[in-house]
N, C-alpha and C positions, 0 to 999 in steps of 0.2 A: 504494500500500500504506500502510495506516495505521501510525502509530508504535506502538512497544511500549506506551507509556503509554495511548494511545487504545484499543488492543486489550484491555488489562487492564481499563480502565474499562468497555468494552463487555461483557466477560465478567462483571464484577461486577454490572453492570446486568441482565444476563441472569439471573444467579443470584437477584438481588432480585426480578425480575419472575416468575421461576418460583416463588419462595416465595410471592409474592402470589397467583399462580394456584392454588397448593395451598390457600391459605387460602380462596379463593373456592369451590373444589370442596368443602371441608369445611364450608362455610357460615359461616365466621368473618368474612367481609367481603362487602360488596355488590359484585356483579359489575359490572365496568366495561363500557363499550360494546364490542360484539363487533368491529365494523369489520373491518380486515384480519386481525386475530388469528384470527377464526373461519375465514377463508380459509386461513390457514396450518395451522390444526388440521384443516380439511377435507382439505387436500393430504396432510398427514401420515397421517391416518386412512385415506384412500383408498389411498395407497401401502402402508400397513401391511396393509390388508385384501387387497390384490391381491398380496401377498408380494413387493413390489418391493424390499424391503430385504435379502432373503436373500443375494443376490450381494454387495451392498455390505458387509454384516456379515461375510461370509466373507472378503472381501478385507481388511477392517479387522482381523480376528482374525489373519490370516496376517502382516500388516504389524506388528501389535503384538508379535509375537515378535522383530522387529528392534528395536522401541522405540516409545515413546509418540508421538514426533514423526512417525514413519513412519505409524502408525495414523491420526493426525489428518490427515496429508497426504492419505491415501486418501479420507477423508471430504470434505476441502475441494475435491476435484476432481470430486465426484459431480455429474452433470448436473442432478439434481433440486434440489440445493442451489443451483446456479447460477441455475436458474429462479426459485427462491424469493427469492434475493438481488436479482435484477433486478426482480421484480414486487411486492415488499413493502417497507415501511418497515424501517429497520434494527432497531428494537426487536421487530418482528414476526418478522423473519428470525431474530433471536436466540432467540425463543421456539421456532421450528422447530428450531434447532440443539440446544437443550436437549431437546426432545421426541425427536429422533433419538438423541442420546447416551443418554438414559434408556432408550429401547427397546433400544439396543445392549447396554447393561450388563445389562438384564433377559435378553436373548437369550444373552449370553455366560456370565454367572455367576449369574443370578437375583437380582441386586442390586435392592433396593427404591429408591424415588425419593429418600428421605433419604440413603441411602448414595451414590447417584449424584450428588446435589447436592454432598455433601461432597467427592467426587472432583473434580467440575467446578470447585469453588471453591478447591481446593488449589493451593498455589504450584507444585507439580510440573506439574499439568495446565496451569495458566495459562502457565507458561514454555514448555511443550511446544507449546501452541497458537500462541503468538507465533512460535516457531521454525518450526513447520510452515507458518504463514502466509507467512513470509519465503521458505522453500524453494519453496513453490508459486508465489509471486509471481515469483521468479527464473526458475523453469521456464517460466512463461507468457511472461515477457519474452523469453526466449531463443527460444521457439517463434515469437513475433511477428517477431523479428529474422531468424530463419533459416528460418521456415516459410513 
C-alpha cells in the first residue's frame, strides 16, 4: 500500500492530467499520444455503454450514506478497477478513476466535470480516498491471511 503522501501526489497528478485532457477535448492543446490512455477510455466507454456501472453506482450511493470513505471503498474493490490497475500504467489507471468518478457524480446528482474535479481535488475527498485505500488494503491483507 502506498503512503499517504504518495497517494495524495497520485490524486493531484490525476487531477492535473484530467485538466489537461479537458483542454485537449476543447482544442486548447495538442493531443498527446493515445497509447494506453485510449485503452482505458475504451474500457470505460464500453463498460458505460453496456450499463456495467449501474450496480457499482448503486452500491456507491448506498455506501455514501454511511460516509465518503465507505463510498470510495466500494469503488476500490470493483473488479473492473482491479483489471485496469493490473493492465495499465499508473497514470492511465488514474485517468480511468477520474472518468468513473465523473460518471458517478453525473449519475448521482448531474454534476458537471468542473464540479466533479473540484470535488476530487478537495482535501475532504483526498483524505477520504487515502483512508478508504488503507481500509481496503487491511481487508485484503486479512483475506490473504485467513482466506
